[in-house]
A tleap script that builds the chain and sets N, CA, C and O, in Angstrom:
source leaprc.protein.ff14SB
mol = sequence {
  NMET GLY GLN LYS ILE GLY LYS GLU GLN ILE
  LYS ARG GLU SER GLY TYR LEU TYR TYR LEU
  GLY LYS ASP GLY PHE MET TRP LYS SER PRO
  MET LYS LEU ASN LYS LYS GLY LYS LYS ALA
  LYS VAL GLY THR GLU LYS PHE THR ARG GLU
  SER GLY TYR MET TYR TYR LEU ASP LYS ASN
  GLY TYR VAL SER LYS ALA LYS MET LYS ASN
  CALA
}
set mol.1.N position { 14.240 7.258 -1.364 }
set mol.1.CA position { 13.730 6.821 -2.643 }
set mol.1.C position { 12.382 7.456 -2.938 }
set mol.1.O position { 12.193 8.029 -4.011 }
set mol.2.N position { 11.446 7.366 -2.009 }
set mol.2.CA position { 10.096 7.852 -2.258 }
set mol.2.C position { 9.722 9.003 -1.353 }
set mol.2.O position { 10.499 9.425 -0.496 }
set mol.3.N position { 8.529 9.497 -1.557 }
set mol.3.CA position { 8.002 10.622 -0.802 }
set mol.3.C position { 6.821 10.131 0.036 }
set mol.3.O position { 5.891 9.522 -0.492 }
set mol.4.N position { 6.863 10.398 1.337 }
set mol.4.CA position { 5.784 9.977 2.232 }
set mol.4.C position { 4.563 10.853 1.979 }
set mol.4.O position { 4.662 12.079 2.017 }
set mol.5.N position { 3.410 10.232 1.721 }
set mol.5.CA position { 2.188 10.990 1.460 }
set mol.5.C position { 1.094 10.694 2.484 }
set mol.5.O position { 0.118 11.438 2.583 }
set mol.6.N position { 1.250 9.616 3.241 }
set mol.6.CA position { 0.230 9.222 4.210 }
set mol.6.C position { 0.499 9.777 5.591 }
set mol.6.O position { 1.653 9.967 5.976 }
set mol.7.N position { -0.573 10.041 6.348 }
set mol.7.CA position { -0.460 10.516 7.727 }
set mol.7.C position { -0.766 9.409 8.725 }
set mol.7.O position { -0.396 9.488 9.896 }
set mol.8.N position { -1.448 8.376 8.241 }
set mol.8.CA position { -1.867 7.269 9.102 }
set mol.8.C position { -0.838 6.135 9.019 }
set mol.8.O position { -0.435 5.733 7.928 }
set mol.9.N position { -0.421 5.627 10.177 }
set mol.9.CA position { 0.537 4.528 10.211 }
set mol.9.C position { -0.215 3.200 10.222 }
set mol.9.O position { -1.129 2.996 11.021 }
set mol.10.N position { 0.187 2.296 9.316 }
set mol.10.CA position { -0.463 0.999 9.172 }
set mol.10.C position { 0.492 -0.075 9.661 }
set mol.10.O position { 1.651 -0.121 9.249 }
set mol.11.N position { 0.000 -0.943 10.543 }
set mol.11.CA position { 0.834 -2.018 11.079 }
set mol.11.C position { 0.887 -3.163 10.077 }
set mol.11.O position { -0.145 -3.674 9.641 }
set mol.12.N position { 2.091 -3.555 9.721 }
set mol.12.CA position { 2.307 -4.646 8.771 }
set mol.12.C position { 2.158 -6.009 9.438 }
set mol.12.O position { 2.544 -6.195 10.592 }
set mol.13.N position { 1.594 -6.956 8.699 }
set mol.13.CA position { 1.511 -8.344 9.143 }
set mol.13.C position { 2.274 -9.195 8.135 }
set mol.13.O position { 2.191 -8.952 6.931 }
set mol.14.N position { 3.007 -10.176 8.612 }
set mol.14.CA position { 3.751 -11.034 7.692 }
set mol.14.C position { 2.783 -11.930 6.921 }
set mol.14.O position { 1.738 -12.322 7.441 }
set mol.15.N position { 3.139 -12.249 5.681 }
set mol.15.CA position { 2.311 -13.102 4.843 }
set mol.15.C position { 1.300 -12.348 4.007 }
set mol.15.O position { 0.454 -12.969 3.364 }
set mol.16.N position { 1.363 -10.999 3.997 }
set mol.16.CA position { 0.425 -10.196 3.229 }
set mol.16.C position { 1.165 -9.257 2.287 }
set mol.16.O position { 2.279 -8.815 2.570 }
set mol.17.N position { 0.526 -8.967 1.169 }
set mol.17.CA position { 1.002 -8.005 0.195 }
set mol.17.C position { 0.131 -6.756 0.334 }
set mol.17.O position { -1.095 -6.861 0.347 }
set mol.18.N position { 0.744 -5.583 0.438 }
set mol.18.CA position { 0.010 -4.330 0.614 }
set mol.18.C position { 0.069 -3.515 -0.667 }
set mol.18.O position { 1.128 -3.389 -1.283 }
set mol.19.N position { -1.086 -2.954 -1.071 }
set mol.19.CA position { -1.152 -2.178 -2.308 }
set mol.19.C position { -2.263 -1.144 -2.227 }
set mol.19.O position { -3.160 -1.241 -1.389 }
set mol.20.N position { -2.192 -0.155 -3.109 }
set mol.20.CA position { -3.211 0.881 -3.202 }
set mol.20.C position { -4.244 0.437 -4.221 }
set mol.20.O position { -3.924 0.264 -5.397 }
set mol.21.N position { -5.471 0.254 -3.783 }
set mol.21.CA position { -6.535 -0.232 -4.658 }
set mol.21.C position { -7.104 0.854 -5.556 }
set mol.21.O position { -6.766 2.028 -5.410 }
set mol.22.N position { -7.960 0.465 -6.476 }
set mol.22.CA position { -8.589 1.403 -7.404 }
set mol.22.C position { -9.499 2.400 -6.697 }
set mol.22.O position { -9.739 3.497 -7.202 }
set mol.23.N position { -10.002 2.018 -5.529 }
set mol.23.CA position { -10.883 2.909 -4.774 }
set mol.23.C position { -10.121 3.967 -3.982 }
set mol.23.O position { -10.743 4.855 -3.399 }
set mol.24.N position { -8.784 3.897 -3.945 }
set mol.24.CA position { -7.976 4.903 -3.255 }
set mol.24.C position { -7.566 4.520 -1.844 }
set mol.24.O position { -6.878 5.296 -1.182 }
set mol.25.N position { -7.964 3.353 -1.363 }
set mol.25.CA position { -7.609 2.897 -0.022 }
set mol.25.C position { -6.517 1.834 -0.092 }
set mol.25.O position { -6.356 1.178 -1.121 }
set mol.26.N position { -5.769 1.662 0.992 }
set mol.26.CA position { -4.764 0.605 1.067 }
set mol.26.C position { -5.463 -0.715 1.365 }
set mol.26.O position { -6.394 -0.769 2.169 }
set mol.27.N position { -5.007 -1.771 0.714 }
set mol.27.CA position { -5.550 -3.111 0.877 }
set mol.27.C position { -4.429 -4.076 1.203 }
set mol.27.O position { -3.277 -3.851 0.834 }
set mol.28.N position { -4.772 -5.156 1.898 }
set mol.28.CA position { -3.830 -6.247 2.111 }
set mol.28.C position { -4.429 -7.505 1.514 }
set mol.28.O position { -5.627 -7.761 1.626 }
set mol.29.N position { -3.568 -8.281 0.880 }
set mol.29.CA position { -3.992 -9.508 0.222 }
set mol.29.C position { -3.029 -10.614 0.632 }
set mol.29.O position { -1.820 -10.382 0.650 }
set mol.30.N position { -3.519 -11.811 0.964 }
set mol.30.CA position { -2.613 -12.875 1.404 }
set mol.30.C position { -1.719 -13.380 0.279 }
set mol.30.O position { -2.151 -13.507 -0.866 }
set mol.31.N position { -0.470 -13.664 0.623 }
set mol.31.CA position { 0.453 -14.258 -0.345 }
set mol.31.C position { 0.139 -15.743 -0.475 }
set mol.31.O position { -0.668 -16.280 0.284 }
set mol.32.N position { 0.761 -16.391 -1.415 }
set mol.32.CA position { 0.455 -17.789 -1.730 }
set mol.32.C position { 0.660 -18.724 -0.529 }
set mol.32.O position { -0.095 -19.680 -0.358 }
set mol.33.N position { 1.663 -18.457 0.290 }
set mol.33.CA position { 1.942 -19.324 1.437 }
set mol.33.C position { 0.986 -19.094 2.607 }
set mol.33.O position { 0.894 -19.934 3.502 }
set mol.34.N position { 0.289 -17.988 2.610 }
set mol.34.CA position { -0.656 -17.652 3.675 }
set mol.34.C position { -2.032 -18.211 3.303 }
set mol.34.O position { -2.819 -17.531 2.645 }
set mol.35.N position { -2.319 -19.429 3.715 }
set mol.35.CA position { -3.565 -20.116 3.328 }
set mol.35.C position { -4.796 -19.607 4.079 }
set mol.35.O position { -5.903 -19.666 3.545 }
set mol.36.N position { -4.625 -19.108 5.307 }
set mol.36.CA position { -5.767 -18.722 6.135 }
set mol.36.C position { -6.143 -17.249 6.002 }
set mol.36.O position { -7.189 -16.835 6.501 }
set mol.37.N position { -5.310 -16.455 5.342 }
set mol.37.CA position { -5.559 -15.017 5.247 }
set mol.37.C position { -6.681 -14.655 4.292 }
set mol.37.O position { -7.023 -15.428 3.397 }
set mol.38.N position { -7.254 -13.470 4.489 }
set mol.38.CA position { -8.314 -12.962 3.621 }
set mol.38.C position { -7.976 -11.535 3.207 }
set mol.38.O position { -7.307 -10.805 3.939 }
set mol.39.N position { -8.442 -11.152 2.036 }
set mol.39.CA position { -8.249 -9.809 1.526 }
set mol.39.C position { -9.045 -8.835 2.386 }
set mol.39.O position { -10.196 -9.110 2.725 }
set mol.40.N position { -8.441 -7.690 2.745 }
set mol.40.CA position { -9.130 -6.728 3.593 }
set mol.40.C position { -8.584 -5.324 3.367 }
set mol.40.O position { -7.429 -5.142 2.984 }
set mol.41.N position { -9.439 -4.341 3.611 }
set mol.41.CA position { -9.031 -2.945 3.524 }
set mol.41.C position { -8.358 -2.558 4.839 }
set mol.41.O position { -8.868 -2.866 5.916 }
set mol.42.N position { -7.209 -1.882 4.749 }
set mol.42.CA position { -6.506 -1.433 5.946 }
set mol.42.C position { -6.397 0.088 5.895 }
set mol.42.O position { -6.103 0.662 4.846 }
set mol.43.N position { -6.631 0.721 7.011 }
set mol.43.CA position { -6.545 2.175 7.074 }
set mol.43.C position { -7.822 2.849 6.610 }
set mol.43.O position { -8.667 2.240 5.954 }
set mol.44.N position { -7.943 4.126 6.965 }
set mol.44.CA position { -9.136 4.887 6.616 }
set mol.44.C position { -8.816 6.068 5.718 }
set mol.44.O position { -9.721 6.784 5.290 }
set mol.45.N position { -7.549 6.278 5.429 }
set mol.45.CA position { -7.136 7.411 4.617 }
set mol.45.C position { -7.280 7.086 3.125 }
set mol.45.O position { -6.895 6.004 2.682 }
set mol.46.N position { -7.835 8.028 2.354 }
set mol.46.CA position { -8.049 7.819 0.918 }
set mol.46.C position { -7.023 8.645 0.137 }
set mol.46.O position { -6.732 9.787 0.490 }
set mol.47.N position { -6.482 8.049 -0.928 }
set mol.47.CA position { -5.455 8.691 -1.745 }
set mol.47.C position { -5.935 8.812 -3.181 }
set mol.47.O position { -6.731 7.999 -3.650 }
set mol.48.N position { -5.449 9.830 -3.873 }
set mol.48.CA position { -5.721 9.969 -5.303 }
set mol.48.C position { -4.460 9.592 -6.054 }
set mol.48.O position { -3.363 10.037 -5.715 }
set mol.49.N position { -4.621 8.778 -7.064 }
set mol.49.CA position { -3.478 8.306 -7.854 }
set mol.49.C position { -3.028 9.379 -8.844 }
set mol.49.O position { -3.838 10.115 -9.405 }
set mol.50.N position { -1.719 9.442 -9.037 }
set mol.50.CA position { -1.144 10.296 -10.072 }
set mol.50.C position { -0.461 9.385 -11.080 }
set mol.50.O position { 0.141 8.377 -10.710 }
set mol.51.N position { -0.557 9.739 -12.336 }
set mol.51.CA position { 0.056 8.948 -13.391 }
set mol.51.C position { 1.579 9.023 -13.276 }
set mol.51.O position { 2.137 10.092 -13.027 }
set mol.52.N position { 2.250 7.874 -13.462 }
set mol.52.CA position { 3.712 7.838 -13.439 }
set mol.52.C position { 4.309 7.584 -12.069 }
set mol.52.O position { 5.527 7.666 -11.913 }
set mol.53.N position { 3.488 7.276 -11.065 }
set mol.53.CA position { 3.975 7.015 -9.718 }
set mol.53.C position { 3.596 5.608 -9.266 }
set mol.53.O position { 2.559 5.073 -9.660 }
set mol.54.N position { 4.450 5.021 -8.436 }
set mol.54.CA position { 4.188 3.727 -7.816 }
set mol.54.C position { 3.887 3.987 -6.343 }
set mol.54.O position { 4.614 4.738 -5.693 }
set mol.55.N position { 2.849 3.390 -5.817 }
set mol.55.CA position { 2.440 3.581 -4.426 }
set mol.55.C position { 2.723 2.316 -3.631 }
set mol.55.O position { 2.464 1.207 -4.100 }
set mol.56.N position { 3.261 2.487 -2.419 }
set mol.56.CA position { 3.635 1.342 -1.594 }
set mol.56.C position { 3.601 1.709 -0.118 }
set mol.56.O position { 3.500 2.882 0.240 }
set mol.57.N position { 3.685 0.716 0.717 }
set mol.57.CA position { 3.741 0.883 2.169 }
set mol.57.C position { 5.206 0.797 2.577 }
set mol.57.O position { 5.829 -0.252 2.412 }
set mol.58.N position { 5.767 1.888 3.109 }
set mol.58.CA position { 7.189 1.888 3.442 }
set mol.58.C position { 7.463 1.123 4.738 }
set mol.58.O position { 6.538 0.633 5.386 }
set mol.59.N position { 8.741 1.026 5.109 }
set mol.59.CA position { 9.113 0.194 6.260 }
set mol.59.C position { 8.609 0.753 7.585 }
set mol.59.O position { 8.545 0.016 8.569 }
set mol.60.N position { 8.250 2.033 7.640 }
set mol.60.CA position { 7.707 2.621 8.864 }
set mol.60.C position { 6.189 2.497 8.940 }
set mol.60.O position { 5.598 2.835 9.966 }
set mol.61.N position { 5.549 2.020 7.876 }
set mol.61.CA position { 4.107 1.809 7.883 }
set mol.61.C position { 3.304 2.938 7.268 }
set mol.61.O position { 2.083 2.965 7.420 }
set mol.62.N position { 3.948 3.876 6.576 }
set mol.62.CA position { 3.249 4.985 5.939 }
set mol.62.C position { 3.160 4.751 4.432 }
set mol.62.O position { 4.026 4.101 3.847 }
set mol.63.N position { 2.105 5.285 3.808 }
set mol.63.CA position { 1.961 5.175 2.362 }
set mol.63.C position { 2.907 6.175 1.715 }
set mol.63.O position { 2.942 7.346 2.094 }
set mol.64.N position { 3.676 5.703 0.732 }
set mol.64.CA position { 4.636 6.539 0.028 }
set mol.64.C position { 4.456 6.364 -1.464 }
set mol.64.O position { 3.825 5.413 -1.926 }
set mol.65.N position { 5.027 7.307 -2.215 }
set mol.65.CA position { 4.995 7.200 -3.671 }
set mol.65.C position { 6.388 7.469 -4.219 }
set mol.65.O position { 7.160 8.241 -3.650 }
set mol.66.N position { 6.695 6.813 -5.342 }
set mol.66.CA position { 7.982 6.983 -6.000 }
set mol.66.C position { 7.742 7.119 -7.499 }
set mol.66.O position { 6.890 6.435 -8.067 }
set mol.67.N position { 8.495 8.001 -8.127 }
set mol.67.CA position { 8.367 8.211 -9.573 }
set mol.67.C position { 8.942 7.015 -10.301 }
set mol.67.O position { 10.045 6.568 -9.985 }
set mol.68.N position { 8.205 6.486 -11.280 }
set mol.68.CA position { 8.682 5.373 -12.078 }
set mol.68.C position { 9.550 5.906 -13.219 }
set mol.68.O position { 9.258 6.964 -13.777 }
set mol.69.N position { 10.599 5.189 -13.563 }
set mol.69.CA position { 11.538 5.651 -14.578 }
set mol.69.C position { 10.936 5.722 -15.968 }
set mol.69.O position { 11.110 6.724 -16.662 }
set mol.70.N position { 10.241 4.697 -16.384 }
set mol.70.CA position { 9.764 4.607 -17.768 }
set mol.70.C position { 8.295 4.946 -17.927 }
set mol.70.O position { 7.652 4.471 -18.864 }
set mol.71.N position { 7.758 5.745 -17.045 }
set mol.71.CA position { 6.327 6.063 -17.140 }
set mol.71.C position { 6.093 7.449 -17.714 }
set mol.71.O position { 4.947 7.872 -17.860 }
savepdb mol mol.pdb
quit
């Protein structure tokens, strides 16, 4: 589906949502059921956003991007 763009592998923790922040780094944010979690930056690799792409953490722990249909 997507194209792997990251070289650094990030270990996933349950109860967190992973996303690419405005600063170009990956962040984790606690989901509603995770009461004790805190928002934190994960990884040291910085990415530049391209218009029309969605960025996500794939099942192997690498940052990937996929072209959006209606963008």
